[in-house]
C-alpha positions in Angstrom: 72.6 97.6 94.4 75.6 99.8 95.2 79.1 98.9 94.1 81.4 97.2 96.6 83.7 99.6 98.4 87.4 99.1 98.0 90.5 101.3 98.1 94.3 101.2 98.0 97.0 103.7 98.8 100.8 103.2 98.1 103.9 105.2 98.9 107.5 105.2 97.8 109.0 107.1 100.7 109.0 110.5 102.2 112.1 112.8 102.6 114.2 115.3 100.7 113.8 115.6 96.9 116.7 113.6 95.4 116.0 114.8 91.8 113.8 117.1 89.8 112.1 114.6 87.5 110.0 111.8 89.0 108.1 110.9 85.8 109.4 107.3 85.8 108.4 106.8 89.4 105.0 108.3 88.9 104.3 106.2 85.8 105.4 103.0 87.6 103.2 103.8 90.6 100.2 104.5 88.3 100.8 101.0 86.8 100.9 99.4 90.3 97.6 101.1 91.2 95.9 100.1 88.0 96.8 96.5 88.6 95.6 96.7 92.2 92.3 98.2 90.9 91.9 95.3 88.6 92.5 92.8 91.4 90.2 94.6 93.9 87.4 95.0 91.4 87.5 91.2 90.9 87.3 90.6 94.6 91.0 90.2 95.5 91.9 89.9 99.1 93.5 93.0 100.8 96.4 91.0 102.1 97.3 89.6 98.7 96.9 93.0 96.9 99.1 94.8 99.5 101.8 92.2 99.1 101.7 92.3 95.3 101.8 96.1 95.2 104.8 96.3 97.6 106.6 93.5 95.7 106.2 95.6 92.5 107.6 98.7 94.2 110.6 96.7 95.6 111.4 95.3 92.2 111.2 98.6 90.4 114.4 99.9 91.8 112.9 103.4 92.0 112.9 103.6 95.8 115.1 103.0 98.8 113.7 99.5 99.2 114.1 96.2 97.4 116.3 96.5 94.4 116.8 100.2 94.9 118.2 99.8 98.5 121.6 101.1 99.4 124.3 99.2 101.4 125.1 99.8 105.1 128.5 101.1 106.4 130.0 97.7 105.8 128.9 97.6 102.2 126.2 94.9 102.9 122.5 95.0 102.1 120.2 94.5 105.1 116.5 94.9 104.4 113.4 95.1 106.5 109.7 94.4 105.8 106.4 93.7 107.4 102.8 92.7 106.5 99.7 92.6 108.6 96.2 91.2 108.2 93.7 93.5 109.8 91.0 90.9 109.9 92.9 88.5 112.2 95.9 90.8 113.2 98.2 88.1 112.1 101.5 89.6 111.0 104.9 88.6 109.6 108.1 90.7 109.6 111.8 90.4 108.8 114.7 92.6 109.9 118.4 93.0 108.8 117.6 90.4 106.1 120.3 89.5 103.6 120.2 87.6 100.3 116.5 87.5 99.4 115.0 89.2 96.4 111.6 90.2 97.9 111.6 91.1 101.7 107.8 91.5 101.6 107.4 87.9 100.3 109.7 86.8 103.2 107.5 88.7 105.6 104.4 87.0 104.2 106.0 83.6 104.5 106.6 84.2 108.2 102.9 85.3 108.6 101.7 82.2 106.8 104.0 79.4 108.2 105.8 80.6 111.3 104.4 80.7 114.9 106.5 83.9 115.4 105.9 87.4 114.1 109.4 88.8 113.7 112.6 87.1 112.6 115.9 88.9 112.0 119.4 88.4 110.6 120.9 84.9 110.3 117.9 83.3 112.0 115.5 84.7 109.5 117.8 83.6 106.6 118.0 80.0 107.9 114.2 79.8 108.3 113.5 81.3 104.8 116.1 79.3 102.9 113.9 76.2 103.3 110.9 77.9 101.8 111.9 78.3 98.1 112.0 82.1 98.1 114.0 83.9 95.3 117.6 84.6 96.4 120.1 87.3 95.6 123.5 85.6 95.1 125.4 88.6 93.8 124.2 91.6 95.7 126.5 94.2 94.1 125.2 93.2 90.7 121.5 92.9 91.6 121.0 96.0 93.7 120.9 99.4 91.9 120.7 102.0 94.7 118.1 104.6 93.8 120.0 107.2 95.9 123.8 107.1 95.9 124.5 109.6 98.7 122.8 111.6 101.5 121.5 115.0 100.4 122.9 116.7 103.5 125.5 115.3 105.9 124.2 114.6 109.4 120.7 114.0 108.3 119.0 110.6 108.6 118.4 109.8 104.9 115.8 107.2 104.5 113.4 105.5 102.1 110.5 103.0 102.3 107.7 101.6 100.2 104.3 100.6 101.4 100.7 99.8 100.7 97.4 99.9 102.6 94.3 98.2 101.2 90.6 97.8 101.9 89.0 95.0 99.9 85.4 94.5 98.9 84.8 92.2 101.9 85.7 95.0 104.3 89.1 93.5 105.2 92.1 95.8 105.7 95.8 95.0 105.3 99.1 96.9 105.4 102.5 96.1 104.0 105.8 98.0 104.2 109.4 97.3 103.0 112.6 99.3 103.2 116.3 99.3 102.7 116.6 101.5 105.8 118.8 104.6 106.4 121.5 105.3 103.9 124.9 104.3 105.2 123.3 102.8 108.3 125.0 101.0 111.1 125.1 97.2 110.5 122.3 95.5 112.4 120.1 98.7 112.5 116.4 98.0 112.3 113.9 100.8 111.8 110.2 101.1 112.3 109.1 99.3 109.1 109.1 95.7 110.5 108.0 96.7 114.0 104.3 96.0 114.2 102.6 99.1 115.8 105.4 101.4 114.8 105.8 101.4 111.0 103.1 98.9 110.0 99.7 98.2 111.4 96.2 96.9 110.4 93.1 96.0 112.4 89.4 96.2 111.9 89.4 100.0 111.9 92.4 101.1 109.8 95.5 100.1 107.9 98.7 102.2 108.2 102.2 102.2 106.5 104.8 104.7 107.6 107.9 106.1 106.0 110.6 108.4 107.4 113.1 108.5 110.2 112.2 105.3 111.8 113.7 106.0 115.2 111.0 108.6 115.8 108.2 106.5 114.5 109.3 103.7 116.9 109.3 106.2 119.9 105.8 107.3 119.0 104.4 103.8 118.3 103.0 105.7 115.3 100.9 103.3 113.4 99.2 101.7 116.4 98.7 105.1 117.9 96.7 106.2 114.9 94.3 103.3 115.3 94.1 104.0 119.1 93.1 107.6 118.4 90.2 106.4 116.3 89.2 103.8 118.8 89.4 105.8 122.1 89.0 109.4 120.9 86.5 108.6 118.2 88.7 110.7 115.9 88.2 110.7 112.2 91.0 109.2 110.0 92.5 112.5 108.8 92.7 114.1 112.2 94.1 110.9 113.8 96.9 110.8 111.2 97.6 114.5 111.5 98.0 114.2 115.3 100.4 111.2 114.9 102.5 113.2 112.5 102.4 116.2 114.8 103.8 113.9 117.5 106.7 112.9 115.2 107.4 116.5 114.4 107.4 117.5 118.0 110.2 115.1 118.7 112.1 116.5 115.7 111.4 113.6 113.3 110.6 113.7 109.6 108.4 111.4 107.4 104.9 110.6 106.4 102.3 107.9 106.4 99.4 106.4 104.4 96.3 105.1 106.0 92.9 103.7 104.9 89.8 103.1 107.1 87.0 100.6 106.7 84.9 103.2 104.8 87.5 103.5 102.1 88.7 107.0 103.2 92.4 107.7 102.5 94.8 110.1 104.1 98.5 110.6 103.1 100.1 113.3 105.3 103.9 114.1 105.4 106.1 116.8 106.9 109.0 116.5 104.4 109.7 118.2 101.1 108.2 115.3 99.2 106.5 111.9 99.5 105.9 109.6 96.5 102.3 108.6 97.1 99.1 107.6 95.3 95.7 106.0 95.7 92.9 104.4 93.8 89.3 103.7 94.9 86.1 102.1 93.7 84.9 105.5 92.6 87.3 105.3 89.7 89.7 107.6 91.4 93.4 107.2 90.7 96.1 109.8 91.6 99.8 109.8 92.1 101.8 112.8 93.5 105.4 113.5 94.7 105.3 117.0 96.1 
């Protein structure tokens, strides 16, 4: 009897290299993947594993998401997140969210208990305050921005974390969370919480994107990847490469991670670096930055 097929890929954002030594980030991401391996080998559900992995990346403070997010132009922290169950295509997302410790847990709550997919701003906060989620009451003390300033003026500096998972039952899921662009306009929402742009999962593939979100929105990047597999009968690697080529054609930068139902993984990017890693039922585990 063959071993059950399962796989996970995670990312910590694509973009310019903000420093030379990423050993702490690599070590933490390896730990996240090891825990995900343990969960998946025991039969854990893709949706739960994706949420847990992204929550760990948020809490680490190593990335421009969760605790490592930077404030907007008004000095306020507004975070975005989304999670999607490929088996049912149920999804939950939050945008311009203030005052909650884990945006991905907030997105999962919306998936589980709300008739809506996407809640933003004050409306999202009012809905979530009644659900017992962990709050951030002193943002300036809690948040520790992983990047203090843009590398080059005029560039859209960005960061995101994400996970895509295939579990042993053949279910796919994707989860993505971000602090958004550095020094962004208040109220700006990128591709991360937009289902079909920065996050997608169905019966074919799970996708989480990272980069200059405006370009990923204009390309409907994550849903387009699945469409290329469905309509063109494209393989996963080629479909992802074509989506990223579309982003590049418009002048955008970033990357993505994707997993298909056969456990194949692809992690392309067109930037200097992308913190990324994957693990599979074949006892593979790898983390890279450049």
